[in-house]
C-alpha positions as CSV (number, residue, x, y, z in Angstrom):
1,M,-126.9,-28.7,-20.5
2,S,-127.9,-32.1,-19.0
3,L,-128.3,-33.6,-22.3
4,N,-124.6,-33.2,-22.9
5,D,-124.4,-36.5,-20.9
6,L,-125.6,-38.0,-24.4
7,H,-122.5,-37.1,-26.2
8,A,-120.6,-40.0,-24.2
9,I,-123.6,-42.4,-24.9
10,L,-123.1,-41.5,-28.7
11,A,-119.5,-42.3,-28.6
12,L,-120.0,-45.5,-26.7
13,R,-122.7,-46.7,-29.0
14,E,-120.5,-46.3,-32.0
15,R,-117.4,-47.8,-30.5
16,E,-119.3,-50.9,-29.3
17,S,-121.6,-51.2,-32.5
18,H,-120.4,-54.9,-32.6
19,I,-122.5,-55.8,-29.6
20,F,-125.5,-54.8,-31.3
21,D,-124.7,-56.5,-34.5
22,R,-124.3,-59.9,-32.9
23,A,-127.6,-59.9,-30.8
24,L,-129.5,-63.1,-31.3
25,R,-133.2,-63.4,-32.0
26,A,-135.4,-64.6,-29.1
27,E,-137.2,-67.8,-29.4
28,D,-140.7,-65.8,-29.1
29,P,-140.0,-62.3,-30.2
30,Q,-142.1,-59.3,-29.0
31,R,-142.9,-56.3,-30.8
32,V,-142.5,-53.4,-28.3
33,L,-143.9,-50.0,-29.0
34,F,-142.4,-46.8,-27.3
35,Y,-144.9,-44.1,-27.6
36,S,-142.6,-41.1,-26.8
37,M,-144.2,-37.8,-26.6
38,D,-141.9,-35.8,-24.3
39,P,-138.4,-35.6,-25.0
40,W,-137.4,-34.7,-21.4
41,Q,-134.0,-35.6,-19.9
42,L,-135.7,-38.4,-17.9
43,G,-137.2,-39.8,-21.1
44,V,-133.8,-41.4,-22.1
45,F,-135.2,-44.2,-20.0
46,E,-137.3,-45.3,-22.8
47,Q,-134.1,-45.2,-25.2
48,F,-132.4,-47.4,-22.9
49,L,-135.4,-49.7,-22.8
50,H,-135.2,-49.8,-26.6
51,L,-131.7,-51.0,-26.8
52,A,-132.4,-53.5,-24.0
53,V,-135.4,-55.0,-25.8
54,E,-133.3,-55.4,-29.1
55,L,-130.3,-56.9,-27.4
56,K,-132.8,-59.4,-25.9
57,G,-133.6,-60.5,-29.5
58,H,-137.1,-58.7,-29.6
59,D,-138.3,-55.8,-32.0
60,A,-138.4,-52.4,-30.7
61,V,-140.1,-49.4,-32.4
62,S,-139.7,-45.8,-30.9
63,V,-142.4,-43.3,-32.1
64,Y,-141.9,-39.9,-31.3
65,F,-143.6,-36.5,-31.4
66,D,-142.8,-34.3,-34.6
67,G,-145.8,-32.2,-34.8
68,V,-149.2,-32.9,-36.2
69,L,-151.1,-32.4,-32.7
70,P,-152.3,-29.1,-31.9
71,L,-150.7,-29.6,-28.4
72,C,-147.5,-30.8,-27.1
73,A,-146.0,-31.9,-24.0
74,W,-144.1,-28.7,-23.4
75,E,-146.9,-26.2,-22.8
76,N,-149.7,-25.6,-20.4
77,Q,-151.7,-22.5,-19.4
78,D,-148.9,-20.5,-18.6
79,I,-146.2,-21.8,-21.1
80,Q,-146.4,-21.1,-24.8
81,P,-145.4,-24.2,-26.7
82,P,-141.9,-24.0,-28.6
83,P,-142.0,-24.5,-32.3
84,H,-142.6,-28.4,-32.7
85,E,-139.2,-28.4,-34.8
86,V,-137.6,-27.9,-31.5
87,L,-139.1,-30.9,-30.0
88,R,-138.5,-32.8,-33.3
89,R,-134.8,-32.2,-33.3
90,R,-134.2,-32.9,-29.6
91,F,-136.0,-36.4,-30.3
92,E,-133.7,-37.0,-33.3
93,F,-130.7,-36.0,-31.2
94,M,-131.6,-38.4,-28.5
95,H,-132.3,-41.3,-30.6
96,D,-129.2,-40.6,-32.7
97,C,-127.0,-40.8,-29.7
98,F,-128.4,-44.3,-28.9
99,G,-128.5,-45.4,-32.5
100,I,-132.2,-45.6,-32.7
101,K,-134.0,-45.2,-35.9
102,G,-137.2,-43.5,-34.6
103,R,-140.4,-43.0,-36.5
104,G,-142.3,-39.5,-36.4
105,I,-145.8,-39.6,-35.8
106,S,-146.4,-37.5,-38.9
107,T,-145.7,-40.7,-40.8
108,Y,-148.7,-42.3,-39.6
109,V,-151.4,-39.7,-40.6
110,D,-152.0,-36.8,-43.0
111,P,-151.8,-33.9,-40.9
112,T,-154.1,-31.5,-42.7
113,A,-156.7,-34.3,-43.4
114,A,-156.5,-35.3,-39.7
115,R,-156.9,-31.7,-38.3
116,Q,-159.7,-31.0,-40.7
117,S,-161.6,-34.2,-39.9
118,A,-161.2,-33.5,-36.1
119,E,-162.4,-30.0,-36.2
120,D,-165.3,-31.3,-38.4
121,I,-166.3,-33.6,-35.7
122,V,-165.9,-31.2,-32.7
123,N,-167.5,-28.4,-34.5
124,Q,-170.9,-30.1,-35.0
125,T,-171.2,-30.8,-31.3
126,P,-173.0,-28.1,-29.2
127,D,-171.5,-26.5,-26.0
128,S,-173.8,-28.7,-23.8
129,L,-172.9,-31.9,-25.3
130,L,-169.2,-31.6,-25.4
131,M,-168.8,-33.4,-22.0
132,E,-170.4,-36.4,-23.6
133,M,-168.3,-36.7,-26.6
134,R,-167.2,-40.1,-27.7
135,H,-164.8,-41.2,-30.5
136,R,-163.9,-44.6,-31.5
137,G,-165.5,-45.8,-28.2
138,L,-163.5,-43.5,-26.0
139,P,-165.3,-40.7,-23.7
140,I,-163.0,-38.0,-25.0
141,G,-165.3,-35.4,-23.7
142,K,-164.6,-36.6,-20.0
143,I,-161.0,-37.4,-20.5
144,A,-160.4,-34.1,-22.2
145,L,-162.0,-32.1,-19.4
146,R,-159.9,-34.2,-16.6
147,D,-156.6,-33.6,-18.5
148,L,-157.5,-29.9,-18.8
149,T,-157.2,-29.5,-14.9
150,Q,-153.6,-30.5,-15.2
151,Y,-152.9,-28.4,-18.4
152,S,-154.7,-25.3,-17.0
153,L,-152.8,-26.0,-13.6
154,G,-156.4,-25.5,-11.8
155,M,-160.0,-26.3,-11.8
156,F,-161.5,-26.1,-15.4
157,D,-165.0,-25.5,-15.5
158,P,-166.1,-24.2,-19.0
159,R,-168.7,-21.5,-18.7
160,T,-167.2,-18.5,-20.7
161,S,-166.8,-18.6,-24.7
162,E,-163.1,-18.5,-24.1
163,D,-163.4,-21.6,-21.8
164,F,-165.4,-23.5,-24.5
165,S,-163.0,-22.4,-27.3
166,T,-160.1,-24.0,-25.2
167,Y,-162.1,-27.1,-24.4
168,R,-162.8,-27.5,-28.2
169,L,-159.2,-27.3,-29.0
170,H,-158.4,-30.0,-26.5
171,L,-161.2,-32.2,-28.0
172,V,-159.8,-31.6,-31.4
173,H,-156.5,-32.6,-30.1
174,A,-158.4,-35.8,-28.4
175,V,-159.9,-36.7,-31.7
176,M,-156.5,-36.3,-33.6
177,S,-154.7,-38.3,-30.7
178,V,-157.4,-41.4,-31.0
179,D,-156.9,-41.6,-34.5
180,L,-153.2,-41.3,-34.3
181,A,-153.2,-43.9,-31.9
182,D,-155.6,-46.1,-33.9
183,A,-153.3,-45.6,-37.1
184,I,-150.1,-46.5,-35.1
185,L,-151.7,-49.6,-33.5
186,L,-153.0,-50.9,-36.9
187,R,-149.6,-50.4,-38.7
188,E,-147.2,-51.5,-36.0
189,S,-149.5,-54.3,-34.2
190,P,-147.6,-54.1,-31.2
191,D,-147.4,-56.9,-28.4
192,I,-146.7,-54.1,-25.9
193,V,-146.9,-50.5,-25.8
194,V,-144.9,-48.5,-23.3
195,L,-145.6,-44.7,-22.5
196,V,-145.4,-42.2,-19.7
197,N,-148.2,-41.7,-17.1
198,G,-151.3,-42.8,-18.9
199,K,-153.1,-39.7,-17.6
200,S,-152.2,-36.5,-19.5
201,I,-152.9,-34.7,-22.7
202,M,-150.2,-36.3,-24.6
203,Y,-150.6,-40.0,-23.2
204,S,-154.2,-40.5,-22.3
205,Y,-155.7,-41.5,-25.6
206,M,-153.0,-44.2,-26.6
207,Y,-153.3,-45.5,-23.2
208,E,-156.9,-45.7,-23.2
209,L,-157.5,-47.1,-26.7
210,A,-154.5,-49.7,-26.5
211,R,-156.2,-51.0,-23.3
212,M,-159.7,-51.1,-24.7
213,R,-158.4,-53.2,-27.7
214,G,-156.7,-55.4,-25.5
215,V,-153.0,-54.5,-26.3
216,P,-150.8,-54.8,-23.0
217,V,-149.7,-51.4,-21.9
218,T,-146.6,-50.5,-19.5
219,T,-146.6,-47.1,-18.3
220,W,-143.8,-45.4,-16.1
221,E,-143.2,-41.9,-14.4
222,E,-141.1,-40.1,-12.3
223,G,-140.3,-42.2,-9.1
224,G,-141.3,-39.7,-6.6
225,Y,-139.8,-41.1,-3.5
226,F,-136.1,-40.7,-4.6
227,D,-134.5,-38.5,-7.1
228,A,-133.3,-40.1,-10.4
229,S,-136.1,-42.8,-10.1
230,V,-138.9,-44.4,-11.9
231,V,-142.0,-46.2,-11.2
232,L,-143.7,-48.6,-13.5
233,A,-147.1,-50.6,-14.0
234,N,-148.3,-53.3,-16.4
235,D,-151.9,-52.4,-17.5
236,D,-152.3,-49.8,-15.0
237,R,-151.1,-46.1,-14.3
238,A,-147.7,-46.0,-12.7
239,I,-148.6,-42.7,-11.1
240,D,-151.1,-44.4,-8.9
241,F,-148.3,-46.6,-7.6
242,P,-150.2,-49.8,-7.9
243,V,-149.0,-53.0,-6.1
244,D,-150.3,-56.1,-7.8
245,E,-152.6,-58.2,-5.3
246,A,-150.4,-61.3,-5.4
247,S,-147.2,-59.4,-4.6
248,W,-149.2,-57.5,-1.8
249,Q,-150.6,-60.7,-0.2
250,A,-147.1,-62.2,-0.1
251,A,-145.6,-59.2,1.4
252,R,-148.3,-58.6,4.1
253,Q,-147.9,-62.5,5.1
254,R,-144.2,-61.9,6.2
255,S,-142.7,-59.7,8.8
256,L,-140.4,-57.0,8.1
257,S,-137.1,-57.3,9.4
258,E,-135.8,-54.7,12.0
259,S,-133.9,-53.2,9.2
260,E,-136.7,-53.0,6.8
261,T,-138.7,-51.4,9.5
262,E,-136.1,-48.9,10.1
263,A,-135.8,-48.1,6.7
264,V,-139.3,-47.0,6.4
265,D,-139.4,-45.1,9.5
266,T,-136.0,-43.5,8.7
267,Y,-137.3,-42.5,5.3
268,F,-140.3,-40.6,6.5
269,A,-138.2,-39.1,9.4
270,R,-135.9,-37.5,6.4
271,W,-138.9,-36.6,4.4
272,R,-140.2,-34.8,7.4
273,K,-136.9,-32.9,7.7
274,Q,-137.0,-32.4,3.9
275,E,-133.8,-34.5,3.3
276,A,-135.2,-37.5,1.2
277,R,-136.0,-35.4,-2.0
278,F,-134.9,-32.4,-4.0
279,Y,-138.1,-30.6,-3.4
280,T,-138.7,-28.9,-0.1
281,Y,-141.9,-27.1,1.5
282,Y,-140.4,-25.2,4.4
283,E,-137.6,-22.7,5.1
284,R,-138.1,-23.2,8.9
285,E,-140.9,-25.3,10.0
286,E,-142.9,-23.9,12.7
287,T,-143.8,-26.5,15.5
288,D,-144.9,-24.5,18.4
289,F,-148.5,-25.2,18.4
290,E,-149.3,-22.4,21.0
291,R,-147.9,-19.8,18.4
292,I,-149.8,-21.5,15.5
293,R,-153.1,-21.6,17.6
294,R,-152.6,-17.9,18.6
295,E,-151.9,-16.8,15.1
296,L,-154.9,-18.7,13.8
297,D,-156.8,-17.1,16.5
298,I,-158.1,-20.5,17.9
299,P,-159.3,-20.5,21.6
300,R,-157.1,-22.8,23.7
301,G,-158.8,-26.1,24.2
302,A,-161.2,-25.8,21.2
303,K,-161.9,-28.8,19.1
304,I,-160.1,-28.6,15.7
305,V,-160.8,-30.6,12.3
306,S,-158.1,-30.1,10.1
307,L,-158.0,-30.9,6.2
308,F,-154.8,-31.3,4.1
309,T,-155.4,-30.9,0.4
310,N,-153.6,-31.8,-2.5
311,I,-152.5,-29.5,-5.5
312,I,-155.7,-29.3,-7.4
313,W,-154.1,-30.1,-10.8
314,D,-152.2,-33.1,-9.4
315,T,-152.7,-36.3,-11.4
316,N,-152.5,-38.2,-8.1
317,A,-155.7,-36.4,-7.0
318,L,-157.5,-36.5,-10.5
319,G,-160.3,-39.2,-10.6
320,K,-159.3,-40.4,-7.5
321,D,-162.8,-40.1,-5.9
322,R,-164.9,-42.5,-3.8
323,A,-167.1,-40.9,-1.2
324,F,-167.0,-37.5,-2.6
325,S,-167.3,-36.2,-6.4
326,S,-163.9,-34.5,-6.2
327,M,-161.5,-32.9,-3.6
328,F,-163.2,-29.6,-3.9
329,D,-166.5,-31.4,-3.0
330,W,-164.8,-32.9,0.1
331,I,-163.6,-29.7,1.2
332,C,-166.9,-27.7,0.5
333,S,-169.0,-30.6,2.2
334,T,-166.7,-30.3,5.3
335,I,-167.1,-26.4,5.5
336,D,-170.8,-26.9,5.3
337,W,-170.8,-29.5,8.0
338,A,-168.6,-27.2,10.3
339,A,-170.9,-24.1,9.7
340,Q,-173.6,-25.8,11.8
341,R,-171.3,-26.7,14.6
342,P,-169.9,-23.4,16.2
343,D,-167.9,-25.4,18.9
344,R,-165.5,-26.8,16.2
345,Y,-162.8,-25.0,14.4
346,L,-161.7,-25.9,10.8
347,I,-158.2,-25.6,9.6
348,I,-157.8,-26.0,5.9
349,R,-154.0,-26.5,4.8
350,A,-153.2,-25.5,1.2
351,H,-150.6,-27.8,-0.3
352,P,-147.1,-26.1,-0.2
353,G,-146.7,-27.2,-3.8
354,E,-149.0,-24.8,-4.9
355,T,-146.4,-21.9,-4.7
356,R,-143.2,-24.0,-4.4
357,L,-143.0,-26.1,-7.7
358,C,-141.9,-24.8,-10.9
359,F,-145.5,-24.5,-12.1
360,K,-147.8,-22.1,-9.9
361,T,-151.3,-23.1,-9.5
362,R,-153.7,-21.2,-11.3
363,T,-156.7,-21.5,-9.0
364,P,-155.1,-21.8,-5.4
365,I,-157.3,-23.7,-3.1
366,I,-158.0,-20.9,-0.7
367,E,-159.0,-18.4,-3.2
368,S,-161.2,-21.0,-4.9
369,I,-163.0,-21.6,-1.6
370,Q,-163.3,-17.8,-1.1
371,A,-164.8,-17.4,-4.5
372,H,-167.2,-20.2,-3.9
373,Y,-168.5,-18.8,-0.6
374,A,-168.6,-15.3,-1.8
375,G,-168.4,-13.7,1.6
376,R,-170.5,-16.5,3.2
377,L,-167.5,-18.5,4.7
378,P,-168.3,-19.7,8.2
379,A,-166.3,-17.6,11.0
380,I,-164.8,-20.9,12.5
381,V,-162.8,-21.7,9.2
382,R,-159.2,-21.1,9.4
383,F,-156.7,-21.1,6.3
384,V,-153.0,-22.1,6.4
385,G,-151.5,-21.0,3.2
386,P,-149.0,-22.8,0.7
387,D,-146.4,-20.4,1.9
388,S,-146.9,-20.8,5.7
389,Q,-144.2,-22.2,7.8
390,F,-146.9,-23.9,10.2
391,S,-146.1,-27.5,10.6
392,S,-149.0,-29.8,9.1
393,Y,-147.6,-32.5,11.5
394,E,-148.3,-30.4,14.4
395,I,-151.7,-29.2,13.3
396,A,-152.7,-32.8,12.7
397,A,-151.5,-34.0,16.0
398,R,-153.5,-31.5,17.9
399,S,-156.8,-32.0,15.8
400,A,-159.6,-34.0,17.0
401,H,-160.0,-35.2,13.6
402,C,-157.7,-34.7,10.7
403,A,-158.3,-35.8,6.9
404,V,-156.5,-36.0,3.7
405,Y,-157.7,-36.7,0.2
406,T,-154.9,-38.7,-1.6
407,S,-151.7,-37.1,-0.2
408,T,-148.8,-39.4,1.0
409,L,-149.2,-37.2,4.3
410,G,-152.3,-39.5,5.0
411,A,-149.7,-42.6,5.1
412,E,-147.2,-40.4,7.3
413,L,-149.7,-39.2,9.7
414,S,-151.0,-42.9,10.1
415,L,-147.7,-44.1,11.2
416,M,-147.6,-41.2,13.6
417,G,-150.5,-42.2,15.2
418,A,-152.8,-39.3,14.1
419,N,-155.1,-41.8,12.2
420,P,-156.3,-39.4,9.5
421,L,-159.6,-40.0,7.6
422,I,-158.5,-40.9,4.0
423,C,-161.2,-39.1,1.9
424,G,-159.9,-40.1,-1.8
425,T,-158.4,-43.2,-3.1
426,P,-154.5,-43.0,-2.6
427,F,-152.4,-46.2,-3.3
428,Y,-152.3,-47.0,0.3
429,S,-156.1,-47.2,0.8
430,G,-158.6,-49.9,0.1
431,K,-156.6,-52.5,2.0
432,S,-157.8,-52.1,5.6
433,L,-154.6,-50.4,6.5
434,T,-155.8,-46.7,6.9
435,A,-159.1,-45.0,8.1
436,D,-160.7,-45.0,4.7
437,I,-164.0,-43.0,4.0
438,S,-166.2,-45.2,1.8
439,R,-169.5,-43.0,2.2
440,R,-170.0,-39.3,2.9
441,E,-172.4,-40.2,5.6
442,Q,-169.9,-42.4,7.3
443,Y,-167.4,-39.3,7.2
444,F,-169.8,-36.9,9.0
445,D,-170.8,-39.6,11.3
446,I,-167.2,-39.9,12.5
447,L,-166.6,-36.1,12.7
448,D,-169.8,-36.0,14.8
449,G,-168.6,-38.8,17.2
450,R,-171.6,-41.1,16.2
451,T,-169.3,-43.8,14.6
452,P,-166.0,-44.9,15.3
453,K,-162.9,-44.7,13.1
454,P,-161.8,-47.5,11.0
455,T,-159.0,-49.5,12.5
456,V,-155.5,-48.5,11.5
457,A,-153.2,-51.2,10.9
458,T,-149.7,-49.4,11.2
459,D,-147.6,-52.7,11.0
460,N,-149.3,-53.7,7.6
461,L,-149.1,-50.0,6.4
462,R,-145.3,-50.1,6.9
463,K,-145.1,-53.3,4.9
464,L,-146.9,-51.7,2.0
465,L,-144.7,-48.6,2.1
466,H,-141.8,-50.6,2.2
467,V,-143.0,-52.6,-0.9
468,V,-143.7,-49.1,-2.6
469,I,-140.7,-47.3,-1.7
470,Y,-137.9,-49.9,-1.9
471,R,-139.5,-52.6,-4.2
472,L,-141.9,-50.9,-6.7
473,V,-139.9,-47.6,-7.2
474,K,-136.6,-48.3,-9.2
475,R,-133.4,-46.6,-9.5
476,P,-131.8,-47.8,-12.8
477,E,-128.0,-48.1,-12.7
478,F,-127.3,-45.7,-15.5
479,F,-129.1,-42.8,-13.6
480,V,-126.2,-41.6,-11.2
481,G,-127.7,-38.4,-9.7
482,I,-129.1,-35.2,-10.9
483,H,-128.4,-32.2,-12.8
484,G,-130.1,-29.8,-10.4
485,H,-133.7,-31.4,-10.7
486,P,-135.0,-34.8,-10.5
487,Q,-136.3,-34.7,-14.1
488,K,-132.8,-34.2,-15.2
489,P,-130.8,-37.2,-14.2
490,R,-127.1,-37.6,-14.8
491,I,-126.5,-40.3,-17.1
492,H,-123.7,-42.8,-17.3
493,I,-122.8,-46.4,-18.7
494,E,-119.4,-47.8,-19.0
495,S,-120.2,-50.4,-21.4
496,F,-123.1,-51.9,-23.4
497,E,-121.0,-55.3,-22.8
498,N,-123.6,-57.9,-21.3
499,F,-126.3,-55.2,-21.3
500,P,-129.0,-55.1,-19.8
501,E,-128.0,-58.1,-17.7
502,S,-125.1,-56.2,-16.1
503,M,-127.5,-54.1,-14.5
504,P,-129.6,-56.1,-12.4
505,I,-132.2,-53.5,-11.4
506,F,-132.8,-52.3,-14.9
507,N,-132.8,-55.8,-16.3
508,G,-135.4,-56.8,-13.9
509,I,-137.4,-54.0,-15.4
510,V,-137.1,-55.0,-18.9
511,E,-138.1,-58.6,-18.1
512,S,-141.0,-57.6,-16.3
513,I,-142.2,-55.7,-19.2
514,L,-141.5,-58.7,-21.7
515,H,-143.0,-61.1,-19.6
516,R,-145.8,-59.2,-17.9
517,R,-144.6,-59.8,-14.4
518,S,-145.1,-57.8,-11.3
519,F,-142.5,-55.0,-11.0
520,V,-142.4,-55.7,-7.1
521,A,-139.4,-57.6,-6.6
522,L,-140.0,-59.4,-3.1
523,P,-137.1,-60.8,-1.0
524,A,-135.7,-64.3,-1.7
525,G,-137.6,-66.9,-0.2
526,V,-140.8,-65.3,-0.3
527,G,-141.9,-66.6,-3.8
528,V,-141.2,-65.7,-7.5
529,D,-143.4,-62.8,-8.8
530,R,-146.5,-64.5,-10.4
531,E,-147.5,-63.7,-14.0
532,M,-150.0,-60.8,-13.7
533,A,-153.3,-61.7,-15.3
534,P,-154.6,-59.2,-18.0
535,A,-156.6,-56.4,-16.2
């Protein structure tokens, strides 16, 4: 079990207790609250942060899940939750290993009274008004519905009595979570709140309430581009890989060195070969387009438009809309457009992660499209399923137009010269780097050849990707590999002597949290990260 790494941390913490006893008080001490709802292996990042904050002379408070709420981080549509006692004991073990006196959320509210109050509020609201529900100023009806997409591993559009029962349970959870966040913020009066993601059932409400009340929030998440890495954001969601404007302007004004350019290109070459990450999407990628074309029954020389979808419950796609109301709206709108153009063929490529990740998608995109059209699907539509070995890169390269919603594939294809239309709002959009779509009319005018694509600035796109991959994403020094999965890092530290300064990368993270600086560390000579203004 990967948490076995923590036994060495416990022994080291006990052996070097004197280091913590002699920590000096900071001149202007901050009170940092760690809102920990998930005792996952990667979550020990927060315990290291807690110790670092204390050693720098500040106050650290770790609040952890020990029940109370009707939902927990270790459940979804397909997975039944473990007894909450299991999560409580796991948190207590992790905190004990680091010498942290954590506080269970049950110490902030009365569980029975909180549940009854929440149920009363939800029960008095008719089904037709659930989406418009607000509590303590937060639009919990919309937040809960958004987060249910991830929880249910698919599109969630409540129609049946069972659907509304599920929705109501999540709204009870929402009301209780908001009341819990309110109680914690009032009692602890934190200067900074640290939590994961900011867009999931366990974290959305603390994130939104703290932001609404002007409490600085730092979010963090699995880094994505490297195993055993993290990405962070101040007063924003880390899952969106945000680069603050000052850091971006500084980065775009300088040229990448030859080695930096090579680093970006090599990274994506390795990504395409499935060597950059733990996750893999092909066993044997089929790159022979003639074979692909024949198997899809597309005539030679036909004009092709190709769409590359996200996993429908991916938080990177939820709420990342601009020209279309959702990814599904984009897909269906394109199908309806193609239905009137029999000289085109529309290829819809389902994301390989639908079937290859640990959680299988409940509403696969191809099945959802087929159900929506109920036998009326235009004959020119071709599907490439999530298990297909057909190369997305080859399909895009042979298309008259290709498009993505928020996938990183859009950045890759842009670097390759395919110039995809970017129809959602991924982190690389909105900076005049890619062919971003701002209006649906613009999208269809481009597909019909009435309007040219927006200009793609590959040099500057490469600069942004270098900033995100090699500056924003961090690999803390105490993560030294993985136990078979990126969310289970190997953990090792020789000594807490001079910690966290002994770990320059991690120390930079701590300083950026405490002093509200950008997490983007620019090369020497470019300029010191400016203080981030409150969002």
